[in-house]
C-alpha positions as CSV (number, residue, x, y, z in Angstrom):
1,M,106.5,95.0,91.1
2,P,104.2,92.5,92.8
3,D,102.6,93.3,96.3
4,H,103.3,91.5,99.3
5,V,100.4,89.2,99.1
6,A,101.4,88.3,95.4
7,K,104.6,86.9,96.8
8,L,102.6,84.8,99.1
9,L,100.3,83.5,96.6
10,Q,103.5,82.6,94.5
11,Q,104.6,80.7,97.3
12,W,101.5,78.9,97.9
13,Q,101.6,78.0,94.1
14,V,104.9,76.3,94.5
15,V,104.0,74.1,97.4
16,R,100.2,73.7,96.6
17,P,99.7,74.4,92.8
18,E,96.3,72.5,93.0
19,L,95.0,75.0,95.9
20,D,93.0,77.9,94.5
21,T,94.2,80.9,96.6
22,S,92.5,83.8,94.8
23,P,90.1,84.3,98.0
24,M,93.3,84.5,100.2
25,G,94.6,87.3,97.6
26,I,91.4,89.4,98.0
27,I,91.3,88.9,101.8
28,G,94.7,89.4,102.2
29,R,94.8,92.5,100.1
30,I,92.2,94.1,102.1
31,G,93.7,93.5,105.4
32,R,96.9,94.7,104.1
33,M,95.3,97.8,102.8
34,E,94.0,98.6,106.2
35,K,97.3,98.5,107.6
36,C,98.3,101.1,104.9
37,L,95.4,103.2,105.1
38,M,95.0,104.0,108.9
39,P,98.1,105.3,109.9
40,A,97.6,107.9,106.9
41,V,94.1,108.4,108.0
42,E,94.8,108.7,111.7
43,S,97.5,111.2,111.1
44,V,95.3,113.8,109.4
45,I,92.5,113.3,112.2
46,Q,95.4,113.7,115.1
47,Q,96.5,117.2,113.4
48,H,93.0,118.4,114.4
49,G,93.7,117.5,118.1
50,M,91.5,114.4,118.2
51,S,91.5,110.6,118.3
52,R,89.9,108.6,115.7
53,I,87.0,107.6,118.1
54,E,86.4,111.4,118.8
55,F,86.4,112.2,115.1
56,D,83.9,109.3,114.4
57,L,81.5,110.5,117.2
58,M,81.8,114.1,115.9
59,A,81.5,113.4,112.5
60,T,78.4,111.4,113.2
61,L,76.8,114.1,114.9
62,R,77.6,116.6,112.1
63,R,76.1,114.5,109.3
64,A,73.1,113.7,111.4
65,N,72.6,117.4,111.8
66,A,70.5,116.9,114.8
67,P,70.9,115.7,118.3
68,L,71.5,111.8,118.9
69,T,71.4,109.8,122.0
70,P,74.4,108.2,123.0
71,T,72.7,104.7,122.3
72,E,72.2,106.0,118.6
73,L,75.9,107.2,118.5
74,Y,77.3,103.8,119.5
75,K,75.1,102.1,117.2
76,T,76.2,104.2,114.4
77,T,79.7,104.3,115.2
78,M,80.0,100.5,116.3
79,L,81.6,101.6,119.4
80,S,80.7,100.1,122.8
81,S,78.5,102.1,125.1
82,G,81.3,102.6,127.5
83,A,83.8,103.8,124.8
84,V,81.1,106.4,123.6
85,S,80.3,107.3,127.2
86,S,83.9,108.1,128.1
87,K,84.7,109.9,124.8
88,L,81.6,112.0,125.2
89,D,82.8,113.1,128.7
90,T,86.1,114.4,127.1
91,L,84.2,116.0,124.2
92,V,81.9,117.7,126.7
93,E,85.0,118.9,128.5
94,R,86.5,120.5,125.6
95,Q,83.0,122.0,125.0
96,W,82.7,120.4,121.3
97,V,79.6,118.8,122.0
98,E,76.8,119.5,124.6
99,R,74.5,117.0,126.5
100,L,70.8,118.0,126.4
101,V,68.7,116.9,129.2
102,N,65.5,114.9,128.2
103,E,62.6,116.6,130.0
104,Q,60.4,113.7,129.9
105,D,63.0,111.3,131.1
106,R,65.8,112.7,133.3
107,R,67.9,109.3,132.8
108,S,68.6,109.9,129.0
109,C,69.9,112.7,127.2
110,R,70.8,113.8,123.5
111,V,74.0,114.9,122.5
112,V,74.5,117.8,120.1
113,L,77.6,119.6,118.5
114,T,78.5,123.0,119.9
115,E,79.4,125.9,117.6
116,L,83.0,125.3,118.9
117,G,82.5,121.7,117.9
118,R,81.2,122.3,114.6
119,S,84.3,124.8,113.8
120,V,86.6,121.8,114.7
121,I,85.0,118.9,112.9
122,D,84.2,120.9,109.6
123,P,87.8,121.5,108.8
124,A,88.8,118.0,109.8
125,V,86.4,116.5,107.7
126,D,87.5,118.6,104.7
127,D,91.4,117.3,105.3
128,H,90.0,113.9,105.9
129,V,88.3,113.7,102.5
130,E,91.3,115.3,100.6
131,N,93.3,112.8,102.2
132,Q,91.2,109.8,101.2
133,K,91.5,111.2,97.5
134,K,95.0,111.3,97.7
135,L,95.0,107.9,99.1
136,L,92.8,106.7,96.4
137,E,94.8,108.5,93.4
138,S,96.4,105.5,92.1
139,L,93.1,104.2,90.8
140,S,91.3,105.8,88.1
141,S,87.7,107.5,88.7
142,E,86.3,104.4,86.9
143,E,88.1,102.1,89.0
144,Q,87.2,103.9,92.3
145,V,83.7,103.7,91.3
146,L,83.8,99.9,90.6
147,L,85.8,99.3,93.7
148,A,83.2,101.0,95.7
149,K,80.3,99.0,94.2
150,L,82.0,95.8,94.6
151,L,82.8,96.6,98.3
152,G,79.4,97.8,98.8
153,K,78.0,94.6,97.4
154,W,80.1,92.5,99.5
155,L,79.4,94.6,102.6
156,A,75.5,94.6,102.3
157,E,75.6,90.9,102.6
158,H,77.9,90.6,105.4
159,E,77.9,93.6,107.6
160,Q,74.5,92.5,109.3
161,K,76.4,90.0,111.0
162,L,78.6,92.6,113.0
């Protein structure tokens, strides 16, 4: 059974047989994949009582395994500084993260996970990874490795433009 993009490509083949639509097939499928993946990803994250942004911030702090500045957080997560600041306020209120005052510069701080925050993010990450495995199980291990390499190659060339 062909996917949605294959149907579109067939239509283009009929009306414009001379047109090479293979790039459209790749880019279109990547876009469609995001629409399929994001609801499943966000559903698991929401089961742990957090938004996608909150998850991203907490997971970033967890894998850094050290305090980070709000600037480091927003650069790492590709969020705006305003979005990070607002979500950090929420995470502080929930006692999942703590702002540590910089004694040398009172205008800056570093953010660290609390023990409570760690107890929230660790099982959320476990479930997130399990969910991702399920989402990819239609591909063999070899296909997953190849896909990861190809996507990594493309991103290495293009993501610095973000």
